[in-house]
N, C-alpha and C positions, 0 to 999 in steps of 0.2 A: 520483562517486557509486558506492557499492558495491552498491546495490540497484537492480534494474530488472526490468521485465517485457518479455518478447518477445511482441508481438502475434501471435496464432495465424494471422491472415489475411495480414498484411503483413510479418511478421518485424521490424517496427520496434521499437527499444528505447524503452520508455516509463518515465520516471523518476518516483519519488514527488514529489508537489508539496507545497509549504508553504502554509499559509493566510496571511492578511494579517498575522498576529502572528508568523509565522516558525515555526509548529509543523507537523510532519507530522500528517496526519489518518488515523487508523486506525479500524477497526470491530471490536468485540469479538464473538467467537463466541457469548457468552452472550446476546446480544440477537437472535440468529437473523435472521429476515427484517426486523427493525427496526433492524439495525445501521447502516444508511445514513442514519438520521435525525440531524439536527444535535444533538438532545438526548442522543444516545447516542455521540457522538464520543469517541474516546480521543486525546489530544494528547501529543506528545513533541517536544522540540527535538533530542534526541540521535539520531544515526544508529545508534549502538550499541544504544540502548534500542529503537529501531525494529526492528532485526534480532532482538533477544531476543523482542519481542512477535510478530513474524512466525513465529518458531519455535514459539510457543505457540498458533498457529492464528488470529491476528488477520489482518484484511484491511487493505490500504493503498490510499489514494487516489492514482492516477497520472494523468498527463496523457495522455489518449487521444483523438485526433481533435479534435472540436470541444468536447467536454465531458469533465471529469474523471470517472473511474470508480473505484469501490471494488472491488478485485480480490484474489483469493487464489490464482489459478492462473497458471502460466507465470512464476513469480517466480524470480529468480536473485540470489545473493549472491556477490560477488567472482567472477563467471563460472560458478558452480556452481548447479545447480537446487536450489531449496528443496524438501526432501522431508518 
């Protein structure tokens, strides 16, 4: 996996998760505080498209502790911070 998030509390690597259909789940910045709602999900199967969307300001759902989280901060691509 080329994309991961470093948890700010535990420094654990958290990877993007796929839904039951095999798609990565993203949140578009155009939906603001509503981006986490299922009706506003942006789906992609390709890791390259995931990276392109992250660079455009999208958030990605990662495996974090007991429940998945939609995150935008502390993301890394190929070991380099996303800026």
